[in-house]
N, CA and C atoms as a LAMMPS dump frame, in Angstrom:
ITEM: TIMESTEP
0
ITEM: NUMBER OF ATOMS
147
ITEM: BOX BOUNDS ff ff ff
-5.0000000000000000e+02 5.0000000000000000e+02
-5.0000000000000000e+02 5.0000000000000000e+02
-5.0000000000000000e+02 5.0000000000000000e+02
ITEM: ATOMS id mol type element x y z
1 1 1 N -99.82 -197.051 -381.716
2 1 2 C -100.249 -196.257 -380.6
3 1 3 C -101.76 -196.037 -380.714
4 2 1 N -102.456 -196.271 -379.668
5 2 2 C -103.903 -196.108 -379.649
6 2 3 C -104.246 -194.993 -378.672
7 3 1 N -104.959 -193.996 -379.158
8 3 2 C -105.385 -192.893 -378.299
9 3 3 C -106.732 -193.227 -377.685
10 4 1 N -106.914 -192.83 -376.442
11 4 2 C -108.172 -193.085 -375.756
12 4 3 C -108.824 -191.76 -375.365
13 5 1 N -110.119 -191.69 -375.543
14 5 2 C -110.894 -190.538 -375.095
15 5 3 C -111.991 -191.082 -374.203
16 6 1 N -112.013 -190.657 -372.982
17 6 2 C -112.99 -191.117 -371.987
18 6 3 C -112.961 -192.64 -371.859
19 7 1 N -111.79 -193.23 -371.984
20 7 2 C -111.653 -194.665 -371.815
21 7 3 C -112.001 -195.5 -373.031
22 8 1 N -112.365 -194.864 -374.147
23 8 2 C -112.744 -195.585 -375.368
24 8 3 C -111.667 -195.338 -376.423
25 9 1 N -111.157 -196.379 -377.056
26 9 2 C -110.175 -196.179 -378.124
27 9 3 C -110.77 -195.353 -379.273
28 10 1 N -110.021 -194.341 -379.698
29 10 2 C -110.5 -193.434 -380.742
30 10 3 C -110.752 -194.173 -382.049
31 11 1 N -109.895 -195.135 -382.378
32 11 2 C -110.049 -195.859 -383.641
33 11 3 C -111.371 -196.618 -383.689
34 12 1 N -111.795 -197.144 -382.567
35 12 2 C -113.047 -197.908 -382.545
36 12 3 C -114.265 -197.001 -382.626
37 13 1 N -114.09 -195.741 -382.309
38 13 2 C -115.206 -194.796 -382.347
39 13 3 C -115.202 -193.979 -383.635
40 14 1 N -114.023 -193.536 -384.027
41 14 2 C -113.906 -192.617 -385.148
42 14 3 C -114.147 -193.287 -386.496
43 15 1 N -113.586 -194.461 -386.721
44 15 2 C -113.716 -195.108 -388.027
45 15 3 C -115.162 -195.456 -388.384
46 16 1 N -115.937 -196.066 -387.497
47 16 2 C -117.333 -196.325 -387.851
48 16 3 C -118.13 -195.03 -388.069
49 17 1 N -117.797 -194 -387.303
50 17 2 C -118.489 -192.721 -387.458
51 17 3 C -118.214 -192.124 -388.83
52 18 1 N -116.95 -192.134 -389.233
53 18 2 C -116.596 -191.58 -390.543
54 18 3 C -117.182 -192.393 -391.686
55 19 1 N -117.193 -193.706 -391.559
56 19 2 C -117.759 -194.523 -392.63
57 19 3 C -119.268 -194.311 -392.7
58 20 1 N -119.917 -194.116 -391.565
59 20 2 C -121.354 -193.834 -391.561
60 20 3 C -121.666 -192.501 -392.208
61 21 1 N -120.828 -191.502 -391.963
62 21 2 C -121.019 -190.188 -392.582
63 21 3 C -120.824 -190.294 -394.092
64 22 1 N -119.82 -191.067 -394.515
65 22 2 C -119.583 -191.241 -395.952
66 22 3 C -120.753 -191.913 -396.646
67 23 1 N -121.319 -192.924 -396.007
68 23 2 C -122.491 -193.606 -396.579
69 23 3 C -123.667 -192.646 -396.634
70 24 1 N -123.819 -191.829 -395.615
71 24 2 C -124.901 -190.84 -395.603
72 24 3 C -124.778 -189.857 -396.753
73 25 1 N -123.551 -189.397 -397.019
74 25 2 C -123.339 -188.484 -398.145
75 25 3 C -123.655 -189.165 -399.474
76 26 1 N -123.267 -190.423 -399.627
77 26 2 C -123.563 -191.138 -400.871
78 26 3 C -125.066 -191.319 -401.063
79 27 1 N -125.778 -191.651 -399.992
80 27 2 C -127.233 -191.8 -400.094
81 27 3 C -127.897 -190.472 -400.412
82 28 1 N -127.432 -189.399 -399.792
83 28 2 C -127.998 -188.073 -400.066
84 28 3 C -127.756 -187.675 -401.519
85 29 1 N -126.573 -187.96 -402.015
86 29 2 C -126.26 -187.618 -403.408
87 29 3 C -127.139 -188.405 -404.381
88 30 1 N -127.332 -189.685 -404.086
89 30 2 C -128.186 -190.506 -404.945
90 30 3 C -129.633 -190.016 -404.891
91 31 1 N -130.099 -189.622 -403.705
92 31 2 C -131.473 -189.134 -403.563
93 31 3 C -131.656 -187.832 -404.336
94 32 1 N -130.713 -186.916 -404.194
95 32 2 C -130.81 -185.64 -404.913
96 32 3 C -130.748 -185.885 -406.418
97 33 1 N -129.888 -186.786 -406.845
98 33 2 C -129.791 -187.092 -408.269
99 33 3 C -131.062 -187.692 -408.827
100 34 1 N -131.77 -188.454 -408.015
101 34 2 C -133.013 -189.052 -408.496
102 34 3 C -134.157 -188.039 -408.49
103 35 1 N -134.067 -187.02 -407.645
104 35 2 C -135.137 -186.028 -407.552
105 35 3 C -134.997 -184.917 -408.59
106 36 1 N -133.777 -184.636 -408.993
107 36 2 C -133.536 -183.553 -409.949
108 36 3 C -133.555 -184.147 -411.343
109 37 1 N -134.476 -183.697 -412.117
110 37 2 C -134.55 -184.192 -413.498
111 37 3 C -133.905 -183.182 -414.428
112 38 1 N -133.171 -183.705 -415.328
113 38 2 C -132.553 -182.828 -416.312
114 38 3 C -133.559 -182.518 -417.408
115 39 1 N -133.48 -181.304 -417.913
116 39 2 C -134.371 -180.904 -418.998
117 39 3 C -134.019 -181.708 -420.244
118 40 1 N -135.029 -182.21 -420.946
119 40 2 C -134.725 -182.971 -422.168
120 40 3 C -134.069 -182.071 -423.207
121 41 1 N -133.208 -182.675 -423.974
122 41 2 C -132.531 -181.893 -425.012
123 41 3 C -133.527 -181.459 -426.082
124 42 1 N -133.377 -180.252 -426.481
125 42 2 C -134.257 -179.724 -427.517
126 42 3 C -133.568 -179.904 -428.858
127 43 1 N -134.245 -180.556 -429.744
128 43 2 C -133.686 -180.81 -431.063
129 43 3 C -134.429 -179.919 -432.055
130 44 1 N -133.695 -179.014 -432.649
131 44 2 C -134.299 -178.136 -433.65
132 44 3 C -134.304 -178.868 -434.989
133 45 1 N -135.482 -178.986 -435.55
134 45 2 C -135.594 -179.63 -436.849
135 45 3 C -135.56 -178.575 -437.945
136 46 1 N -134.784 -178.882 -438.958
137 46 2 C -134.745 -177.95 -440.075
138 46 3 C -136.01 -178.103 -440.884
139 47 1 N -136.596 -176.974 -441.237
140 47 2 C -137.815 -177.007 -442.025
141 47 3 C -137.418 -176.803 -443.489
142 48 1 N -137.722 -177.82 -444.28
143 48 2 C -137.397 -177.728 -445.709
144 48 3 C -138.382 -176.796 -446.387
145 49 1 N -137.864 -175.821 -447.107
146 49 2 C -138.775 -174.887 -447.793
147 49 3 C -138.684 -175.053 -449.271
């Protein structure tokens, strides 16, 4: 069964829209991940006395 909205099949409109939104979220996540730097780990050295 194919639903139509304003004469356009919903499947032909909805699926590309959802896949485009998913790609947008992945690109945004990758961009944010590249912009946010994690603080380097601090290594405490034991001082021999």
